[in-house]
C-alpha positions as a Markdown table, in Angstrom:
| # | Residue | x | y | z |
|---|---|---|---|---|
| 1 | Unk | -21.8 | 2.8 | 8.6 |
| 2 | Unk | -19.4 | -0.1 | 8.6 |
| 3 | Unk | -16.5 | -1.4 | 10.6 |
| 4 | Unk | -14.0 | 1.1 | 11.9 |
| 5 | Unk | -10.9 | 0.2 | 13.9 |
| 6 | Unk | -10.6 | 2.1 | 17.2 |
| 7 | Unk | -7.1 | 2.0 | 18.6 |
| 8 | Unk | -5.4 | 3.0 | 21.8 |
| 9 | Unk | -2.1 | 4.7 | 21.4 |
| 10 | Unk | 0.6 | 6.0 | 23.6 |
| 11 | Unk | 0.7 | 9.5 | 22.0 |
| 12 | Unk | -2.3 | 10.4 | 19.9 |
| 13 | Unk | -0.8 | 13.7 | 18.8 |
| 14 | Unk | 2.2 | 11.9 | 17.4 |
| 15 | Unk | 0.1 | 9.1 | 16.0 |
| 16 | Unk | -2.0 | 11.7 | 14.1 |
| 17 | Unk | 1.2 | 13.1 | 12.5 |
| 18 | Unk | 2.6 | 9.6 | 11.8 |
| 19 | Unk | -0.6 | 8.4 | 10.0 |
| 20 | Unk | -0.7 | 11.7 | 8.0 |
| 21 | Unk | 2.9 | 11.3 | 6.9 |
| 22 | Unk | 3.0 | 7.5 | 6.5 |
| 23 | Unk | -0.4 | 6.9 | 5.0 |
| 24 | Unk | -1.7 | 10.2 | 3.7 |
| 25 | Unk | -4.4 | 10.4 | 6.4 |
| 26 | Unk | -6.7 | 13.4 | 6.7 |
| 27 | Unk | -7.9 | 14.5 | 10.1 |
| 28 | Unk | -11.7 | 14.6 | 10.3 |
| 29 | Unk | -11.9 | 15.7 | 14.0 |
| 30 | Unk | -10.2 | 15.4 | 17.3 |
| 31 | Unk | -11.1 | 16.2 | 20.9 |
| 32 | Unk | -8.8 | 16.8 | 23.8 |
| 33 | Unk | -9.5 | 15.3 | 27.2 |
| 34 | Unk | -10.3 | 17.6 | 30.1 |
| 35 | Unk | -6.6 | 17.2 | 31.3 |
| 36 | Unk | -5.6 | 19.2 | 28.2 |
| 37 | Unk | -2.7 | 16.7 | 27.6 |
| 38 | Unk | -4.3 | 13.7 | 26.0 |
| 39 | Unk | -6.8 | 13.1 | 23.2 |
| 40 | Unk | -10.0 | 11.3 | 24.1 |
| 41 | Unk | -10.8 | 11.0 | 20.4 |
| 42 | Unk | -9.2 | 11.3 | 17.0 |
| 43 | Unk | -11.0 | 10.5 | 13.7 |
| 44 | Unk | -8.9 | 10.2 | 10.5 |
| 45 | Unk | -9.8 | 9.3 | 7.0 |
| 46 | Unk | -7.3 | 7.0 | 5.2 |
| 47 | Unk | -8.2 | 6.6 | 1.5 |
| 48 | Unk | -11.9 | 6.6 | 2.2 |
| 49 | Unk | -11.8 | 4.5 | 5.3 |
| 50 | Unk | -12.1 | 5.7 | 8.9 |
| 51 | Unk | -9.5 | 5.1 | 11.6 |
| 52 | Unk | -10.2 | 6.2 | 15.1 |
| 53 | Unk | -8.0 | 6.2 | 18.2 |
| 54 | Unk | -7.4 | 7.8 | 21.6 |
| 55 | Unk | -4.6 | 8.2 | 24.1 |
| 56 | Unk | -4.3 | 5.6 | 26.8 |
| 57 | Unk | -6.3 | 6.3 | 29.9 |
| 58 | Unk | -5.1 | 3.5 | 32.3 |
| 59 | Unk | -6.9 | 5.2 | 35.2 |
| 60 | Unk | -10.2 | 4.2 | 33.7 |
| 61 | Unk | -9.0 | 0.6 | 33.1 |
| 62 | Unk | -8.0 | -0.6 | 36.5 |
| 63 | Unk | -4.6 | 1.1 | 36.2 |
| 64 | Unk | -3.7 | -1.1 | 33.1 |
| 65 | Unk | -2.5 | 0.2 | 29.8 |
| 66 | Unk | -4.4 | -0.7 | 26.7 |
| 67 | Unk | -1.6 | 0.1 | 24.2 |
| 68 | Unk | 0.2 | -2.7 | 22.4 |
| 69 | Unk | 3.3 | -1.8 | 24.4 |
| 70 | Unk | 1.4 | -2.2 | 27.7 |
| 71 | Unk | -0.2 | -5.4 | 26.5 |
| 72 | Unk | 3.0 | -7.0 | 25.2 |
| 73 | Unk | 1.9 | -6.6 | 21.5 |
| 74 | Unk | -1.3 | -7.0 | 19.5 |
| 75 | Unk | -2.7 | -9.9 | 17.6 |
| 76 | Unk | -4.5 | -7.6 | 15.2 |
| 77 | Unk | -3.1 | -6.5 | 11.8 |
| 78 | Unk | -4.7 | -3.5 | 10.0 |
| 79 | Unk | -4.7 | -4.1 | 6.3 |
| 80 | Unk | -4.6 | -1.4 | 3.6 |
| 81 | Unk | -5.2 | -2.5 | 0.0 |
| 82 | Unk | -3.9 | 0.1 | -2.4 |
| 83 | Unk | -3.0 | 0.7 | -6.1 |
| 84 | Unk | 0.4 | 2.2 | -5.3 |
| 85 | Unk | 1.9 | -0.4 | -3.0 |
| 86 | Unk | 5.6 | 0.4 | -3.3 |
| 87 | Unk | 5.0 | 4.1 | -2.9 |
| 88 | Unk | 2.7 | 3.6 | 0.2 |
| 89 | Unk | 5.2 | 1.1 | 1.7 |
| 90 | Unk | 8.2 | 3.4 | 1.2 |
| 91 | Unk | 6.3 | 6.3 | 2.7 |
| 92 | Unk | 5.3 | 4.4 | 5.8 |
| 93 | Unk | 8.9 | 3.1 | 6.3 |
| 94 | Unk | 10.3 | 6.6 | 5.8 |
| 95 | Unk | 7.8 | 8.0 | 8.4 |
| 96 | Unk | 9.1 | 5.6 | 11.0 |
| 97 | Unk | 7.4 | 2.3 | 10.6 |
| 98 | Unk | 9.4 | -0.9 | 11.2 |
| 99 | Unk | 9.2 | -3.5 | 8.5 |
| 100 | Unk | 8.3 | -7.0 | 9.9 |
| 101 | Unk | 7.7 | -8.8 | 6.6 |
| 102 | Unk | 9.3 | -7.5 | 3.4 |
| 103 | Unk | 7.2 | -5.9 | 0.8 |
| 104 | Unk | 7.4 | -8.3 | -2.1 |
| 105 | Unk | 5.3 | -10.4 | -4.5 |
| 106 | Unk | 3.3 | -13.1 | -2.8 |
| 107 | Unk | 1.9 | -16.4 | -4.0 |
| 108 | Unk | -1.7 | -15.1 | -3.8 |
| 109 | Unk | -1.0 | -12.4 | -6.4 |
| 110 | Unk | -0.3 | -9.3 | -4.3 |
| 111 | Unk | 2.7 | -7.2 | -3.6 |
| 112 | Unk | 2.4 | -7.4 | 0.2 |
| 113 | Unk | 4.4 | -6.6 | 3.3 |
| 114 | Unk | 3.8 | -5.9 | 7.0 |
| 115 | Unk | 5.1 | -3.2 | 9.3 |
| 116 | Unk | 4.7 | -2.1 | 12.9 |
| 117 | Unk | 3.9 | 1.6 | 13.5 |
| 118 | Unk | 5.8 | 3.6 | 16.2 |
| 119 | Unk | 2.8 | 2.9 | 18.6 |
| 120 | Unk | 3.0 | -0.9 | 18.3 |
| 121 | Unk | 0.1 | -1.5 | 15.9 |
| 122 | Unk | 0.7 | -3.9 | 13.1 |
| 123 | Unk | -0.2 | -3.0 | 9.5 |
| 124 | Unk | -0.1 | -4.7 | 6.1 |
| 125 | Unk | 0.0 | -3.1 | 2.7 |
| 126 | Unk | -1.3 | -5.0 | -0.4 |
| 127 | Unk | -1.5 | -4.3 | -4.1 |
| 128 | Unk | -3.0 | -6.8 | -6.5 |
| 129 | Unk | -0.7 | -7.5 | -9.4 |
| 130 | Unk | -1.8 | -11.0 | -10.6 |
| 131 | Unk | -4.8 | -13.2 | -10.5 |
| 132 | Unk | -3.5 | -16.7 | -9.9 |
| 133 | Unk | -5.8 | -19.7 | -10.1 |
| 134 | Unk | -6.9 | -21.5 | -7.0 |
| 135 | Unk | -4.5 | -24.4 | -7.9 |
| 136 | Unk | -1.6 | -21.9 | -8.2 |
| 137 | Unk | -2.5 | -20.4 | -4.8 |
| 138 | Unk | -2.6 | -23.9 | -3.2 |
| 139 | Unk | 0.8 | -24.8 | -4.7 |
| 140 | Unk | 2.2 | -21.5 | -3.6 |
| 141 | Unk | 0.8 | -22.0 | -0.1 |
| 142 | Unk | 2.4 | -25.5 | 0.1 |
| 143 | Unk | 5.8 | -24.0 | -0.8 |
| 144 | Unk | 5.4 | -21.1 | 1.6 |
| 145 | Unk | 4.2 | -23.1 | 4.6 |
| 146 | Unk | 7.0 | -25.8 | 4.3 |
| 147 | Unk | 8.7 | -24.8 | 7.4 |
């Protein structure tokens, strides 16, 4: 039960390996499509949460790709809250993720950063390190959003 992200990726086999290496994912099950080349379903466990995905099947979507690359990006960020933020961050970057927001202490009390995985999906990693007051968060937000 609960909410589970279900992604479309350009290479489900490679994505499975990336998520295992980058985030310590455990494969629950996977099913090949009848073409024997693409996966129609992959189910992973990442720290007690499910992540599911499949290869792109544009032939069943009017010839259009559903990958972030095919759509020109994705507005969705998948967030992973952890107790070992720097270690998780370093592991993801070493596995091939591209940092898009540096992993550093933020005004809301987390060590936090964002990256894009090799398949175009955006992720954030957070680790709570402080408990600022609401007033401190508001002051931090004012400073951060001063652009």
